[in-house]
C-alpha positions in Angstrom: -15.8 -79.4 -84.9 -17.5 -76.2 -83.6 -21.3 -76.5 -83.7 -23.2 -74.4 -86.2 -20.5 -74.4 -88.9 -22.8 -76.2 -91.4 -26.3 -75.0 -92.2 -28.1 -78.0 -93.6 -30.7 -77.2 -96.2 -31.4 -80.9 -96.6 -33.3 -81.0 -93.3 -34.6 -84.3 -92.1 -37.6 -86.4 -93.0 -40.5 -85.9 -90.6 -41.0 -89.6 -90.1 -38.2 -92.1 -90.5 -39.2 -95.6 -91.6 -39.2 -98.1 -88.7 -37.4 -100.7 -90.8 -34.7 -100.3 -93.5 -33.5 -103.6 -94.9 -30.9 -104.1 -97.6 -30.6 -106.8 -100.2 -27.3 -107.3 -102.0 -27.5 -108.3 -105.7 -23.8 -108.3 -106.4 -23.6 -112.1 -106.8 -26.6 -112.4 -109.1 -27.9 -109.4 -111.0 -24.4 -107.9 -110.7 -22.9 -110.7 -112.6 -25.4 -110.3 -115.5 -23.4 -107.3 -116.8 -21.9 -108.2 -120.2 -18.6 -106.8 -119.1 -18.0 -108.8 -115.9 -15.7 -111.7 -115.4 -17.5 -114.3 -113.3 -15.7 -114.6 -109.9 -14.4 -117.9 -108.7 -16.2 -119.5 -105.8 -13.3 -118.4 -103.5 -13.9 -114.8 -104.6 -17.7 -115.2 -104.2 -17.1 -116.4 -100.6 -14.9 -113.4 -99.9 -17.6 -111.1 -101.3 -20.2 -112.8 -99.2 -18.2 -112.3 -96.0 -17.8 -108.6 -96.8 -21.6 -108.3 -97.4 -22.0 -109.8 -94.0 -19.4 -107.5 -92.4 -21.4 -104.5 -93.7 -24.5 -105.9 -92.0 -26.4 -106.2 -95.2 -29.5 -108.2 -94.4 -29.9 -110.5 -97.4 -27.8 -111.5 -100.4 -29.0 -113.0 -103.7 -26.6 -115.8 -104.2 -27.6 -116.9 -107.7 -30.3 -118.3 -110.0 -30.1 -122.1 -109.6 -32.5 -122.6 -112.5 -29.7 -121.5 -114.8 -28.0 -124.9 -114.5 -25.9 -127.3 -112.4 -22.9 -124.9 -112.3 -25.0 -122.3 -110.6 -26.6 -124.8 -108.2 -23.1 -125.9 -107.1 -22.0 -122.3 -106.3 -25.3 -121.5 -104.6 -25.0 -124.5 -102.4 -21.4 -123.7 -101.4 -22.4 -120.1 -100.5 -25.4 -121.3 -98.6 -23.2 -123.8 -96.6 -20.9 -120.9 -95.8 -23.7 -118.9 -94.3 -24.8 -122.0 -92.3 -21.3 -123.2 -91.2 -19.9 -119.8 -90.4 -23.1 -118.6 -88.7 -23.2 -115.5 -90.8 -25.9 -113.0 -90.1 -26.7 -112.4 -93.8 -29.6 -114.4 -95.1 -29.7 -116.1 -98.5 -32.1 -115.6 -101.3 -32.1 -116.9 -104.9 -33.7 -115.6 -108.1 -36.1 -117.7 -110.1 -38.5 -117.3 -112.9 -42.0 -117.8 -111.7 -42.1 -121.4 -112.7 -41.8 -124.5 -110.6 -38.8 -125.8 -112.5 -36.7 -122.8 -111.3 -38.0 -122.9 -107.7 -37.5 -126.7 -107.2 -33.6 -126.4 -107.1 -33.8 -123.6 -104.5 -35.9 -125.9 -102.3 -33.5 -128.8 -102.8 -30.5 -126.7 -101.8 -32.3 -125.3 -98.8 -33.2 -128.8 -97.6 -29.6 -130.1 -98.2 -28.0 -127.2 -96.4 -30.6 -126.8 -93.7 -31.2 -123.0 -93.9 -34.2 -121.1 -95.3 -33.5 -119.6 -98.7 -35.9 -117.0 -99.9 -37.2 -117.6 -103.4 -37.3 -114.4 -105.4 -39.8 -115.3 -108.2 -39.9 -112.8 -111.0 -42.3 -112.3 -113.9 -42.8 -109.6 -116.6 -45.6 -107.2 -115.9 -45.7 -104.3 -118.3 -48.0 -104.2 -121.4 -44.9 -103.7 -123.5 -43.3 -106.9 -122.2 -46.5 -108.9 -122.5 -46.9 -107.8 -126.1 -43.3 -108.6 -127.0 -43.4 -112.0 -125.3 -47.0 -112.9 -126.5 -48.2 -113.4 -122.9 -51.7 -112.9 -121.7 -52.5 -111.7 -118.2 -54.3 -114.9 -117.5 -51.1 -116.9 -118.2 -49.1 -114.6 -115.9 -51.7 -115.0 -113.1 -51.7 -118.8 -113.5 -47.9 -119.1 -113.4 -47.8 -116.8 -110.3 -50.3 -118.8 -108.3 -48.8 -122.2 -109.2 -45.2 -121.2 -108.6 -45.7 -119.4 -105.3 -48.0 -122.1 -104.0 -45.3 -124.6 -104.8 -42.6 -122.6 -103.1 -44.7 -122.1 -100.0 -45.5 -125.8 -99.9 -41.7 -126.5 -100.0 -41.2 -124.3 -96.9 -39.6 -121.4 -98.8 -40.2 -117.8 -97.9 -41.2 -116.0 -101.1 -40.6 -112.6 -102.6 -42.8 -112.0 -105.7 -41.0 -109.7 -108.2 -42.8 -107.9 -111.1 -40.3 -107.1 -113.8 -40.7 -103.7 -115.4 -43.1 -102.6 -112.7 -42.4 -98.9 -113.4 -44.0 -99.2 -116.9 -46.9 -101.5 -115.9 -50.5 -100.4 -115.6 -52.2 -100.3 -112.2 -54.8 -102.9 -112.8 -52.3 -105.5 -114.0 -50.1 -104.8 -110.9 -53.1 -105.1 -108.6 -54.1 -108.5 -110.0 -50.5 -109.9 -110.0 -49.7 -108.7 -106.5 -53.0 -109.8 -105.1 -52.6 -113.3 -106.6 -49.1 -113.6 -105.2 -50.1 -112.4 -101.7 -53.1 -114.8 -101.6 -50.7 -117.6 -102.7 -48.4 -116.9 -99.7 -45.8 -114.3 -100.8 -44.2 -112.7 -97.8 -42.7 -109.8 -99.8 -43.4 -108.1 -103.1 -40.8 -106.4 -105.2 -41.1 -103.4 -107.4 -38.5 -103.6 -110.2 -37.4 -100.6 -112.2 -35.9 -103.1 -114.6 -34.8 -100.7 -117.3 -34.2 -97.6 -115.1 -37.3 -95.8 -116.4 -38.5 -94.3 -113.1 -37.9 -90.8 -111.8 -38.1 -90.1 -108.0 -41.7 -88.9 -108.4 -42.6 -92.1 -110.3 -40.8 -94.3 -107.8 -42.7 -92.9 -104.9 -46.0 -93.1 -106.8 -45.7 -96.8 -107.6 -44.5 -97.7 -104.1 -47.5 -95.9 -102.6 -49.8 -97.7 -105.1 -48.4 -101.1 -104.2 -48.6 -100.3 -100.5 -52.3 -99.7 -101.0 -52.7 -103.1 -102.8 -50.9 -104.8 -99.9 -53.3 -103.1 -97.4 -56.3 -104.2 -99.5 -55.0 -107.8 -99.2 -54.8 -107.5 -95.4 -51.3 -106.0 -94.9 -48.2 -107.6 -93.3 -46.3 -108.0 -96.6 -43.0 -106.3 -97.1 -42.2 -104.1 -100.1 -38.9 -104.2 -101.9 -37.4 -101.7 -104.4 -35.0 -102.9 -107.1 -33.6 -100.1 -109.2 -31.3 -99.7 -112.3 -29.1 -96.9 -113.4 -30.1 -96.3 -117.0 -31.2 -92.6 -116.4 -28.8 -92.2 -113.4 -31.7 -91.8 -111.0 -30.9 -95.0 -109.0 -29.9 -93.6 -105.7 -32.6 -90.8 -105.8 -35.2 -93.3 -106.8 -34.3 -95.7 -104.0 -34.5 -93.1 -101.4 -37.8 -91.8 -102.8 -39.1 -95.4 -102.7 -37.9 -95.8 -99.0 -39.7 -92.6 -98.0 -42.9 -93.8 -99.8 -43.0 -97.1 -97.9 -40.5 -99.6 -99.3 -38.9 -101.5 -96.5 -36.0 -103.4 -98.3 -33.7 -101.8 -100.9 -31.6 -103.6 -103.5 -28.2 -102.7 -104.7 -24.9 -104.1 -106.0 -21.3 -103.3 -105.2 -20.0 -100.5 -107.5 -23.3 -100.5 -109.2 -22.6 -103.5 -111.5 -25.4 -105.3 -113.2 -27.5 -105.4 -116.4 -26.6 -102.7 -119.0 -25.3 -99.8 -116.9 -26.0 -101.5 -113.7 -27.9 -101.6 -110.4 -28.2 -99.1 -107.6 -24.7 -98.9 -106.1 -25.0 -100.5 -102.7 -21.8 -98.7 -101.5 -23.1 -95.2 -102.2 -26.6 -96.2 -100.9 -25.1 -97.3 -97.6 -23.2 -94.0 -97.2 -26.3 -91.9 -97.9 -28.5 -94.0 -95.6 -26.0 -93.4 -92.8 -25.5 -89.7 -93.5 -29.3 -89.1 -93.7 -29.8 -90.9 -90.4 -31.8 -93.9 -91.7 -29.4 -96.4 -90.3 -26.3 -96.6 -88.1 -23.5 -98.7 -89.6 -19.7 -99.2 -89.5 -18.6 -98.5 -93.1 -14.9 -99.1 -92.6 -15.1 -102.2 -94.8 -16.7 -100.5 -97.7 -13.4 -99.9 -99.5 -12.5 -103.6 -99.3 -16.0 -104.6 -100.5 -15.7 -102.5 -103.6 -12.1 -103.4 -104.3 -12.7 -107.1 -104.0 -15.7 -107.0 -106.3 -13.8 -104.9 -108.8 -10.8 -107.3 -108.8 -13.1 -110.4 -109.0 -15.2 -109.1 -111.8 -12.7 -107.1 -113.8 -14.8 -104.0 -113.5 -12.5 -101.0 -112.7 -13.5 -98.4 -110.2 -13.3 -94.9 -111.9 -11.0 -92.4 -110.2 -13.9 -90.1 -109.7 -16.3 -92.7 -108.4 -18.0 -91.5 -105.2 -16.5 -92.5 -101.8 -14.2 -95.3 -102.9 -12.8 -93.8 -106.1 -9.1 -92.7 -106.0 -10.0 -89.0 -106.2 -12.9 -89.1 -103.7 -10.9 -87.4 -101.0 -8.0 -86.1 -103.0 -7.3 -82.6 -104.2 -4.4 -80.7 -105.8 -6.2 -77.4 -106.4 -4.5 -74.6 -104.5 -7.6 -72.9 -103.1 -9.3 -76.2 -102.1 -6.1 -77.6 -100.6 -5.4 -74.4 -98.7 -8.7 -74.7 -96.9 -8.1 -78.4 -96.1 -4.5 -77.6 -94.9 -5.8 -74.9 -92.6 -8.3 -77.3 -91.1 -5.4 -79.8 -90.6 -3.5 -77.1 -88.7 -6.4 -76.7 -86.3 -6.0 -80.4 -85.5 -9.8 -80.9 -86.0 -10.5 -84.1 -87.8 -14.2 -83.4 -88.3 -13.3 -80.0 -89.8 -10.8 -81.6 -92.1 -13.4 -84.0 -93.3 -16.1 -81.3 -93.8 -14.3 -78.2 -95.2 -14.2 -79.5 -98.8 -16.1 -82.8 -98.7 -19.7 -83.8 -98.4 -18.8 -87.3 -97.1 -16.5 -87.7 -94.1 -13.4 -89.6 -95.3 -12.9 -91.1 -91.8 -16.4 -92.7 -92.0 -15.2 -95.1 -94.7 -11.7 -95.6 -93.4 -10.0 -93.0 -95.6 -8.4 -89.5 -95.1 -8.2 -86.3 -97.0 -5.2 -86.2 -99.3 -3.3 -83.2 -100.6 -1.4 -83.6 -103.9 0.9 -81.4 -105.9 0.2 -80.5 -109.5 -0.1 -77.6 -112.0 -3.1 -76.0 -110.2 -1.4 -76.2 -106.8 0.0 -73.5 -104.5 3.2 -73.6 -102.6 1.2 -74.6 -99.5 0.5 -77.9 -101.2 4.2 -78.6 -101.5 4.9 -77.5 -97.9 2.1 -79.7 -96.5 3.1 -82.7 -98.7 6.7 -82.5 -97.4 5.7 -82.0 -93.8 3.2 -84.9 -93.8 6.1 -87.2 -94.8 8.5 -85.8 -92.2 10.6 -84.1 -94.9 12.3 -80.7 -94.7 10.2 -77.9 -96.3 12.9 -75.4 -96.9 12.5 -72.6 -99.4 14.8 -74.2 -102.0 13.1 -77.6 -102.0 9.6 -76.0 -102.1 10.5 -73.8 -105.0 12.1 -76.6 -106.9 9.0 -78.9 -106.6 6.6 -76.1 -107.1 8.3 -75.1 -110.4 8.2 -78.7 -111.6 4.5 -79.0 -110.8 3.7 -75.8 -112.7 5.6 -77.2 -115.7 3.7 -80.5 -115.5 0.4 -81.4 -117.2 -0.8 -83.6 -114.4 -0.4 -84.2 -110.6 3.2 -85.2 -109.7 3.6 -88.8 -108.3 5.3 -89.4 -105.0 8.3 -90.8 -107.0 8.6 -87.7 -109.1 8.7 -85.4 -106.1 11.2 -87.6 -104.2 13.3 -87.8 -107.3 13.3 -84.0 -107.6 14.4 -83.7 -103.9 17.2 -86.2 -104.5 18.5 -84.5 -107.6 18.6 -81.2 -105.6 20.9 -82.9 -103.0 23.4 -84.1 -105.5 
C-alpha cells in the first residue's frame, strides 16, 4: 500500500512497557459463566494447545479446591504442558486458605512442573460488610496462606477481589502483607466491571507505589470484567499505567457478561505495537472454545465474527472492489476495515443483498470464475433488490441455473 494513505490520530505511546505478559482465564473464570457447557478434558486439551500456539504466557487451568473432579482435569492439563513441552505456564486459582492451596502443591509435585498459585481474597468494604469479615481476618488469612504456598515451593500471585471498589489503606495493608509473605505478583481485579479507564490507571499506579514501598520486584496483573463494556479500554489503560500481565478469556466468556476478550486484546496489542504475534490461529481458538462451551459467536463479534470482514453495502463494497482491482492486499484490508483481515487468517468478503450495487454481483461472479454477462448480473441484481436479506451462495447459483434452463 502506498505510504501516507492513513493519517493516524491515535499516535503512539511515548514509552512502551518493556514487558507485556498475558494470562488466559478461559479454562477457569471463563467456565464460571452460568451459560457455558463445561468442556470435556479432550476439548480442554485442544484449547490449551491453541493458547500455547498464540504464545499466551500463562493459563489458569482450574481451581483444584473445588473438588476431586477439578483436581483430575488440572493434573491432566499440567501433565500435557510437561509431556508436550508446551511454552505456556500453568497457574491455578485458590481462595486464600491453605485447604485450597494444598491440592495445587500436590499436583505440582506429582507432575513435576511449577504451578503458580493465584490466591484471591475479597478486599472492598462492601464485600467485607456483606461477608462479615474484618480486615484483621483478611490479613491473617493472607499471611498464613501465602507463607504456606511459598513453603511448598509454589510461585504466588496474590489477588484482591473487587480491588476497584476497595479503599487505599485496605489495599496497602493487604498487598504489603502478601509481598512480605513472599508473593511474586499481585493482581488488581475489577471483579464486577466497575472501573473506567481513568479508574483502572489510577488503581494500578497506586498499587505500583505500594510495590515500590515494599522494595519493588513484584509484578502487577490486571484482571478485568465486561459489565460496563470497558474491559479492553481498561486493560490497555492498566498496561500503560504499569500493569505487566493482562488477563482475558476467549470470546470474553466468564462470570455474568464475562472477562476481557483475549482475542480482541491480542489484536489490539499487535496493532498498537505492544507485541509482535502470529494471530493466524485466533479464529480456531475462538471457534473451538465456542463449540466446547456452547457459547455462540455473534455475527458482529469483532475480528472472528462472521460479519467482521464482510459487506454487502454498495458504496462500501465498491471501494473494496476497486482496491481488489489494484491488486494491493494491504489496500484491500484497509479501505473499509480497521483490522487487517489477513492478520487473522481471513479475507474481505463481498456479498450480494438488497443494499448492493451491480458491482457486487459482477465481483461475486468473477471471484468464483463465473461469467458476469449483463443478463446474469441483471437477474441476480433484481433478485437481491427484492430480497429482505443477503443472498446465500446457493440462492445465487440457483438463480443462474434457472436462467440457463
